C-alpha positions in Angstrom: 89.0 140.5 104.7 92.4 138.8 105.1 92.6 135.8 107.4 94.7 136.6 110.5 97.9 134.6 110.5 98.5 132.2 113.4 102.0 131.9 115.0 102.7 129.1 117.4 105.1 129.2 120.2 105.7 125.4 120.8 106.8 124.2 124.2 107.6 120.5 124.3 107.1 118.4 127.4 108.4 115.0 126.3 107.1 111.9 128.1 106.5 114.0 131.3 103.5 112.5 133.1 102.6 110.0 130.4 101.1 106.9 132.2 101.7 104.5 129.3 104.6 103.6 127.0 102.8 103.4 123.7 104.4 101.0 121.2 105.1 103.7 118.7 106.3 106.4 121.0 109.7 107.9 121.6 108.9 111.5 122.4 112.5 112.5 122.7 113.1 111.5 119.1 109.9 113.1 117.9 110.3 116.5 119.6 114.1 116.7 119.5 113.9 117.5 123.3 115.4 115.2 125.9 114.9 117.1 129.2 111.8 118.2 131.2 110.8 121.8 130.9 111.0 124.2 133.8 109.0 127.5 134.3 112.2 129.5 133.6 112.7 127.6 130.3 109.1 128.3 129.4 109.5 132.0 130.0 112.7 132.0 128.0 111.1 130.2 125.0 108.1 132.6 125.0 110.3 135.8 125.3 112.7 134.7 122.5 109.8 133.6 120.3 107.9 136.9 120.7 110.9 138.9 119.5 110.6 137.3 116.1 106.8 137.4 115.7 104.8 140.1 114.0 102.6 141.5 116.8 99.6 141.6 114.4 99.6 137.8 114.2 97.3 135.5 116.2 99.7 134.1 118.7 99.3 130.8 120.6 101.4 129.0 123.2 101.2 125.3 122.7 102.3 122.6 125.1 103.1 119.6 123.0 104.5 116.2 123.6 103.8 113.8 126.5 100.5 114.0 128.2 100.1 117.4 129.7 97.2 116.7 132.1 98.9 113.6 133.5 101.7 115.8 134.9 101.5 116.5 138.6 98.7 119.1 139.0 101.1 121.6 140.7 103.5 121.5 137.8 100.7 121.9 135.3 99.6 125.1 137.2 103.2 126.4 137.3 103.7 126.0 133.6 100.3 127.4 132.7 100.7 130.3 135.0 103.7 131.5 132.9 101.7 131.3 129.7 98.7 132.9 131.3 100.7 136.0 132.2 101.4 136.7 128.5 97.7 136.4 127.7 96.8 138.9 130.5 99.5 141.3 129.1 97.9 141.0 125.7 101.0 139.5 124.1 99.5 136.1 123.4 95.9 135.2 122.3 95.4 131.7 123.7 96.9 128.5 125.0 96.8 125.0 123.5 97.7 121.7 125.2 97.8 118.1 124.0 97.0 115.1 126.2 95.5 111.6 126.4 91.8 110.8 126.4 92.1 109.0 129.7 93.7 112.1 131.4 90.6 114.3 131.1 87.9 114.8 133.7 85.7 117.7 135.0 88.2 118.9 137.6 91.0 119.0 135.1 88.9 120.9 132.6 87.8 123.5 135.3 91.5 124.1 136.1 92.4 124.5 132.4 89.6 127.0 132.0 91.0 129.0 135.0 94.4 129.2 133.3 93.0 130.4 130.0 93.5 127.2 127.9 91.4 127.4 124.8 92.3 124.3 122.7 92.7 120.7 123.9 94.1 118.2 121.5 93.6 114.5 122.2 96.1 111.9 121.0 93.5 109.4 119.9 95.4 107.6 117.2 92.7 105.1 116.3 89.1 104.3 117.1 89.5 100.6 116.6 89.7 98.5 119.8 92.2 96.0 118.4 94.5 98.7 117.1 94.4 100.5 120.5 95.2 97.3 122.4 98.1 96.2 120.1 99.5 99.8 120.3 99.5 99.6 124.2 97.4 102.8 124.4 95.8 101.9 127.7 92.3 103.4 126.9 89.2 102.4 125.1 87.2 103.9 122.2 84.5 104.7 124.7 87.0 106.7 126.8 87.9 108.8 123.7 84.2 109.6 122.9 83.5 110.5 126.5 86.5 112.8 126.8 85.9 114.5 123.5 82.3 115.3 124.3 83.3 116.5 127.8 85.9 118.9 126.3 83.3 120.4 123.9 80.7 120.6 126.7 83.1 122.8 128.7 83.5 125.1 125.8 87.0 124.2 124.7 88.0 123.8 121.1 88.6 120.2 120.3 91.6 118.8 118.4 92.0 115.1 117.5 95.1 113.3 116.4 95.1 110.1 114.4 97.8 107.7 113.2 97.6 105.6 110.1 99.3 102.2 110.0 99.5 101.1 113.6 99.7 97.4 114.5 96.5 95.7 113.5 95.5 98.6 111.3 94.4 98.6 107.6 92.7 101.0 105.2 89.2 100.1 106.2 89.9 100.7 109.9 91.6 104.0 109.1 88.6 105.2 107.2 86.3 104.0 110.0 88.3 106.1 112.5 88.2 109.1 110.2 84.4 108.8 109.9 84.0 108.6 113.7 86.2 111.7 114.0 83.7 113.5 111.8 80.9 112.5 114.1 82.8 113.9 117.1 82.9 117.3 115.3 86.4 118.4 116.2 87.7 121.9 115.4 90.9 120.6 114.0 92.7 117.3 113.4 96.2 116.0 112.7 97.0 113.0 110.6 100.3 111.1 111.2 101.6 108.1 109.1 103.0 105.6 111.6 106.8 105.8 111.6 109.0 103.3 113.4 111.4 105.1 115.6 114.5 103.8 117.3 114.1 102.6 120.9 110.4 101.8 120.7 108.3 98.7 121.0 107.4 99.1 117.4 111.0 98.7 116.4 111.2 95.4 118.3 108.2 93.9 116.6 109.4 95.2 113.2 112.6 93.3 113.7 110.8 90.1 114.6 108.5 90.6 111.5 105.4 90.7 113.8 104.6 94.1 112.3 104.7 95.4 108.7 104.8 99.1 107.9 102.5 100.7 105.4 104.4 101.6 102.3 104.6 105.2 101.2 102.1 104.6 98.4 99.7 102.7 100.6 99.7 105.5 103.1 99.2 108.1 100.5 96.3 106.3 99.1 94.6 106.1 102.5 95.4 109.6 103.7 94.2 111.3 100.6 90.7 109.9 101.2 90.9 110.9 104.9 92.1 114.5 104.0 89.2 114.9 101.5 86.7 113.5 104.1 87.8 116.0 106.8 88.0 118.9 104.4 84.4 118.5 103.0 83.2 118.3 106.5 84.8 121.7 107.4 87.3 120.2 109.8 90.6 122.1 109.8 93.5 119.6 109.0 96.4 121.4 110.7 99.0 118.8 110.0 99.5 115.8 107.7 102.8 114.0 108.5 105.2 114.1 111.4 107.1 117.3 111.8 110.7 116.7 111.2 113.3 117.3 113.8 117.0 117.3 112.9 117.2 113.6 113.8 114.1 112.6 111.8 115.1 114.8 108.8 118.5 113.1 108.6 117.0 109.7 109.0 118.8 109.0 112.3 115.6 108.3 114.3 113.4 106.6 111.7 114.1 102.9 111.0 110.9 102.2 109.0 107.6 103.5 107.8 106.3 105.9 105.1 108.4 108.9 105.9 108.6 111.8 103.5 109.6 115.4 104.4 106.7 116.8 102.3 104.1 114.2 103.0 101.1 116.5 102.9 102.1 117.9 99.5 102.4 114.3 98.2 98.8 113.7 99.3 97.4 116.9 98.0 99.2 116.2 94.7 97.6 112.8 94.5 94.1 114.3 94.9 94.7 116.7 92.0 96.0 113.9 89.9 93.0 111.8 90.7 90.7 114.6 89.7 92.4 115.1 86.3 92.2 111.4 85.7 88.4 111.6 86.6 88.1 114.4 84.1 89.8 112.5 81.3 87.7 109.4 81.9 84.6 111.6 81.8 85.7 112.9 78.4 87.0 109.5 77.2 85.3 109.6 73.8 87.5 112.6 72.9 90.6 111.3 74.6 90.4 108.0 72.7 89.9 109.5 69.3 92.4 112.4 69.5 95.7 113.3 71.0 94.8 115.2 74.1 96.6 117.8 76.1 95.7 119.2 79.5 97.0 122.6 80.4 96.5 123.8 84.0 96.8 127.5 84.9 97.3 128.2 88.6 99.0 130.4 91.1 102.8 129.8 91.0 102.8 128.7 94.7 100.9 125.5 93.9 102.6 124.5 90.6 104.8 122.0 92.4 101.8 120.4 94.0 100.0 119.9 90.7 103.1 118.7 88.8 103.8 116.2 91.6 107.0 115.1 93.3 109.7 114.7 90.7 107.1 115.5 88.0 105.3 112.2 88.8 101.9 113.5 87.8 103.2 114.6 84.4 104.8 111.2 83.9 101.7 109.4 85.0 99.5 110.9 82.3 102.1 110.4 79.6 102.6 106.8 80.5 99.0 105.7 81.2 97.0 107.9 78.8 99.5 109.3 76.3 98.3 112.7 77.4 100.5 115.8 77.8 100.0 117.6 81.1 101.5 121.1 81.4 101.2 123.4 84.4 101.7 127.1 83.9 101.8 130.2 86.1 98.5 132.0 85.3 100.2 135.4 85.8 102.7 134.6 83.0 100.2 132.9 80.7 97.2 135.3 80.9 98.5 138.2 83.0 96.0 137.2 85.7 97.1 135.8 89.1 94.7 133.1 90.2 94.2 132.6 93.9 95.9 129.5 95.4 92.5 127.8 95.9 91.5 128.0 92.2 92.8 126.5 89.0 91.9 126.9 85.3 91.8 123.9 83.1 92.2 123.9 79.3 91.5 120.6 77.5 92.6 120.5 73.9 92.0 117.7 71.3 94.4 117.4 68.4 93.5 115.3 65.3 96.1 114.8 62.6 98.3 117.4 64.3 95.7 120.1 63.8 93.7 121.6 66.6 90.2 120.4 66.1 88.5 122.0 69.1 89.0 123.2 72.6 86.4 121.1 74.4 86.7 122.7 77.8 88.1 125.9 79.3 86.9 126.4 82.9 87.9 127.4 86.4 87.4 125.2 89.4 88.1 125.7 93.1 90.1 123.2 95.1 87.1 122.9 97.4 85.0 121.8 94.4 87.6 119.2 93.4 87.6 117.8 96.9 83.8 117.5 96.8 83.9 115.7 93.5 86.6 113.3 94.7 84.8 112.6 97.9 82.1 110.9 95.9 84.7 109.1 93.8 86.7 107.9 96.8 83.6 106.7 98.6 83.2 104.0 95.9 86.7 102.6 96.7 86.5 102.7 100.5 
């Protein structure tokens, strides 16, 4: 049975209602929206979006940006009432909101239930007290845990958002936060590398050298372990990396930090590279004695992920192991189209320019790769 596609109608409510000015935040740069949203604008966004969406899709209206439940209660009801009408008409399946952990209580949750909200995402960012304090979050770890549990108690789906590389952060703290996320059993998570945006407190302490950004490689090395951890615990990772607006895409808003327009693909590529390296080391006696080649057959849609950004995975194995890595569309090579979640690996060992043997020829799922790498990564955390 094919999985039903989800289409999101995003409605951004930048900074409206937010009780704190977090050190990293400039919602107008992140969302690309600089004005508050009215009910008329919400209706217009929904109507225009529905025109271009396949009616067979699973459709959600998502209120992003700012802190939705910190907005004046009457405004919350007005905005939600517009979205609720489309659910009652059968045009939309559910509503999602994002908010802060300290803007959740039983009365708010009762109201959200009344207006057909189904998913609540909490902007948690970190579960380390020092990081929260240095980031001017204005809430504690205990507040996050209490709010998350209350949301689940009321029957909502829970989403958690974390940031990697905030002031006071390091790899150990990031992994600690990720492990605590797993304990909270969210339905979905988002992982954001910390970027320094213009007109933020983070920009000021970057200029004074009180803060140092994670490099792109540092961030990739941490996030790959987090992504594997969430995946093997059946937590849906719905985003890795900040969604680019025109300003961010062009580099106008970002003044520092590990930005890359395809950050998730970089991370997924690293995991595949690490698995191939694990495989080679496991067969080291063959790789040392012979020239070795690794051929990977896969669905054409994931070739670029396995090859790596600018073919960096191919270059890595040539430079570090003298091994030729090739990635081939399985449909062309064997007239069989592999699913996107499965690859076939062919290991060949060449002695004196003659094929001595094919040691391995096997298929493995991406899920199995993640399970194997979770054990390998655990030793380096």
